[in-house]
C-alpha positions in Angstrom: 29.6 112.6 -65.4 32.3 114.3 -67.6 31.2 115.6 -71.0 32.3 113.8 -74.0 34.9 115.7 -76.0 34.1 116.8 -79.5 35.8 114.7 -82.2 38.5 116.7 -83.8 38.9 114.8 -87.1 35.5 113.7 -88.4 32.6 115.3 -86.5 30.4 114.9 -89.5 30.7 111.1 -89.4 29.1 110.8 -86.0 26.0 108.6 -85.8 24.1 111.4 -84.2 22.4 113.9 -86.6 24.0 116.9 -85.0 27.5 115.4 -84.8 29.6 115.4 -81.6 27.9 118.5 -80.3 24.5 116.7 -80.0 26.3 113.8 -78.3 27.8 116.0 -75.7 24.5 117.6 -75.0 22.7 114.3 -74.7 25.4 113.0 -72.3 25.1 116.1 -70.1 21.4 115.6 -69.9 21.8 112.1 -68.5 23.6 113.3 -65.4 21.9 111.9 -62.2 20.2 109.0 -64.0 21.4 105.4 -63.1 22.6 103.1 -65.8 20.4 100.0 -65.7 21.9 96.5 -66.1 19.0 95.6 -68.5 16.1 97.5 -70.0 13.2 98.1 -67.6 9.8 97.3 -69.0 7.1 99.7 -68.0 4.5 96.9 -67.7 6.8 94.7 -65.5 5.2 93.4 -62.3 8.5 92.7 -60.6 9.4 94.9 -57.6 12.1 97.5 -58.1 14.7 98.3 -55.4 16.4 101.7 -54.8 18.8 101.3 -57.7 16.0 100.7 -60.2 16.9 97.1 -61.0 13.9 94.6 -60.9 14.1 92.1 -58.0 12.5 88.6 -58.0 10.4 87.9 -54.9 11.7 85.2 -52.6 9.4 82.2 -51.7 9.2 83.3 -48.0 8.4 86.9 -48.7 4.8 86.4 -47.8 5.7 85.9 -44.2 6.8 89.5 -43.8 3.5 90.8 -45.3 1.2 92.6 -42.9 -1.7 90.3 -44.0 0.2 87.1 -43.0 -1.4 85.6 -39.8 0.7 85.0 -36.8 -0.1 81.3 -36.6 1.4 80.8 -40.0 4.6 82.6 -39.0 4.9 80.4 -35.9 4.3 77.2 -38.0 7.0 78.2 -40.4 9.5 78.8 -37.6 8.7 75.5 -36.0 9.2 73.6 -39.3 12.6 75.3 -39.8 13.6 74.5 -36.3 12.5 70.8 -36.6 14.4 70.4 -39.9 17.6 71.8 -38.3 17.3 69.5 -35.3 16.7 66.4 -37.4 19.7 67.1 -39.7 22.1 67.6 -36.8 20.9 64.5 -35.0 21.9 62.3 -37.9 25.6 62.5 -36.8 25.1 61.9 -33.1 26.8 58.5 -33.3 29.9 60.1 -34.9 30.4 62.6 -32.1 29.2 60.7 -29.1 30.5 57.1 -29.3 29.9 54.4 -26.7 32.6 54.3 -24.1 33.3 53.5 -20.4 34.1 56.2 -17.9 37.1 55.6 -15.6 36.2 53.1 -12.8 32.6 52.8 -14.0 30.4 49.7 -13.9 30.4 47.3 -16.9 28.1 44.4 -17.4 30.4 42.8 -19.9 32.8 41.3 -17.3 31.9 39.1 -14.4 33.3 41.4 -11.8 31.5 44.4 -13.4 34.7 46.4 -13.5 35.5 48.4 -16.6 39.1 49.0 -15.5 41.0 45.8 -16.3 44.3 44.7 -14.9 47.1 43.9 -17.3 47.8 40.2 -17.9 51.4 39.0 -17.6 54.5 41.2 -17.7 53.4 42.9 -20.9 49.9 43.9 -22.0 48.6 41.3 -24.4 51.3 38.7 -23.4 48.9 35.8 -23.3 47.6 33.2 -25.7 43.8 32.8 -26.1 44.1 29.0 -26.0 46.6 26.5 -24.7 49.7 25.9 -26.8 50.0 22.3 -27.9 52.2 20.3 -30.3 49.5 20.5 -32.9 49.3 24.3 -32.5 53.1 24.6 -33.0 53.0 22.3 -36.0 50.2 24.3 -37.6 52.0 27.6 -36.8 55.2 26.3 -38.4 53.3 25.3 -41.6 51.7 28.7 -41.9 54.9 30.5 -41.1 56.8 28.6 -43.8 54.2 29.6 -46.3 53.5 33.3 -45.5 56.5 34.5 -43.4 59.6 32.5 -44.4 60.0 34.1 -47.8 61.1 37.3 -46.0 61.9 36.3 -42.5 63.5 32.9 -43.4 62.6 29.6 -41.7 65.0 30.4 -38.8 63.4 33.9 -38.3 66.7 35.7 -38.7 65.5 38.0 -41.6 67.7 36.4 -44.3 64.8 35.1 -46.4 64.7 34.6 -50.1 63.1 38.0 -50.9 65.7 40.2 -49.0 68.5 38.2 -50.6 67.2 39.1 -54.1 67.5 42.9 -53.6 64.5 43.8 -51.4 65.2 47.4 -50.1 64.5 46.6 -46.4 65.6 43.6 -44.5 63.2 42.4 -41.8 64.5 42.3 -38.3 65.5 39.1 -36.7 63.2 37.5 -34.1 66.3 36.7 -32.0 67.1 40.3 -31.1 66.4 41.5 -27.6 63.6 43.8 -28.6 61.5 41.1 -30.3 62.3 38.5 -27.7 60.8 40.8 -25.1 57.8 41.8 -27.2 54.4 40.7 -26.2 52.4 38.1 -28.0 49.8 40.6 -29.0 52.4 42.7 -30.8 53.1 39.9 -33.4 49.4 39.3 -33.8 48.8 43.1 -34.4 51.6 43.3 -37.0 50.2 40.4 -38.9 46.7 41.9 -38.8 47.5 45.6 -39.5 50.9 45.4 -41.2 54.0 47.3 -40.2 56.2 49.6 -42.3 56.5 48.2 -45.8 55.1 44.8 -44.6 51.5 44.5 -45.7 48.8 43.1 -43.5 47.8 39.4 -43.8 44.3 39.7 -42.3 42.7 38.5 -45.5 45.2 35.7 -46.2 45.6 34.2 -42.7 42.7 33.5 -40.4 42.8 34.7 -36.7 43.3 31.1 -35.5 46.3 30.6 -37.8 47.7 34.0 -36.8 47.8 32.9 -33.2 49.4 29.6 -34.2 52.1 31.6 -36.0 52.6 33.7 -32.9 53.2 30.6 -30.8 55.7 29.3 -33.3 57.4 32.7 -33.5 57.8 32.7 -29.8 59.4 29.2 -30.0 61.9 30.2 -32.7 64.3 32.0 -30.4 64.4 29.0 -28.2 65.8 26.9 -31.1 68.7 29.3 -31.6 69.4 30.6 -28.0 68.4 27.6 -25.9 70.8 26.4 -23.1 71.5 22.9 -22.0 69.2 23.3 -19.0 66.3 23.9 -21.4 66.6 20.5 -23.0 64.2 17.9 -21.5 65.7 14.9 -19.7 66.4 11.9 -21.9 66.8 13.9 -25.2 70.2 13.7 -26.9 72.3 16.7 -27.8 72.4 17.2 -30.7 69.1 15.5 -31.4 69.0 12.6 -33.8 68.1 13.4 -37.4 64.5 12.6 -38.4 63.5 9.6 -40.5 61.9 10.7 -43.8 59.2 8.6 -45.3 59.4 10.6 -48.5 62.5 12.7 -49.2 60.6 15.0 -51.6 61.3 16.0 -55.1 62.4 19.6 -54.6 59.0 20.9 -55.6 57.4 19.2 -52.6 58.5 19.1 -49.0 59.9 15.9 -47.4 57.5 13.8 -45.3 58.8 12.9 -41.8 58.0 9.4 -40.5 55.8 9.7 -37.3 57.6 8.8 -34.1 55.4 5.8 -33.4 56.2 4.2 -36.7 59.9 4.9 -36.4 60.0 3.2 -33.0 58.2 0.2 -34.2 60.6 -0.2 -37.1 63.6 0.0 -34.7 62.1 -2.7 -32.5 61.6 -5.0 -35.5 
C-alpha cells in the first residue's frame, strides 16, 4: 500500500494532530490488514470467513455438521428428490401428448385402423350430411348475410366492401384454384380465417358453415354451367320468379312458392 504524500500547502490543517507525517505513519502501519466492508463487532456470534467478513449461516448448514445423524441426511435428500420429481411431472401432458403410432390399433374406428384412407379426390372433399334444397337455401341466406358484402352474391369478389376502397379484393370462387379446392378448405377458412379475412367461428355455427360450403360449391355452376347440366324440361333462360312481396329496399323481396304459383296459373 503506497504511503500518502505529505501535503505541500497546509500540513498544519490536517485533522491528525501530527499533520501529514502522522497520517503517513498510520497508513504505513496498516499494510497487510484487510479493509472490512462494515465494522466487525467483537461480540458478534456470526462466523467469519477468510476475508474477515461475517457470514450468515444457511438453513441447511446443520447437515454438514459432524453431529448430524445419517438418517436425517438421507431424509433430507429424499425430500429434495421427491420435490424435484413432482415439479417436473406437472408438465408431462405438455411434452407427451396422446397420439397414434403409424399403423397402430385404434378403438375409435370400427375397423380399428388408425391410418385412414383419403375420401374423394381431395382430403376433406366430402359433406358431413346430404345436400338438399333446404341446405342450399339456408346456405344462400347465410352467405348473403356474412359473405356477400366482400365476395358479392355471385362470388366474383366484387362486393360492396372492395368497391369502397378495401385494400385487398377477395378472389373469385370461379377461378380454377377454388373450383378444385376441397370442401374442407372453405370450412377451414371460415373457421380460422385467411389473410386479412377474420374468422367467423363465433358468428356462424358449424351447421351453417357447412350449408355455406354447399352453396359456395354451387355458385360456380350458376356461372359456368353448360347446356348439358340443365335438367330436362327446364327452359333456358329460366323464367323469372313471381314475387309475393317486391320489398321496400330495406327488406328483401319474397318469392312466391312454386306450388302457389302453379295453382294460380291453373286458375
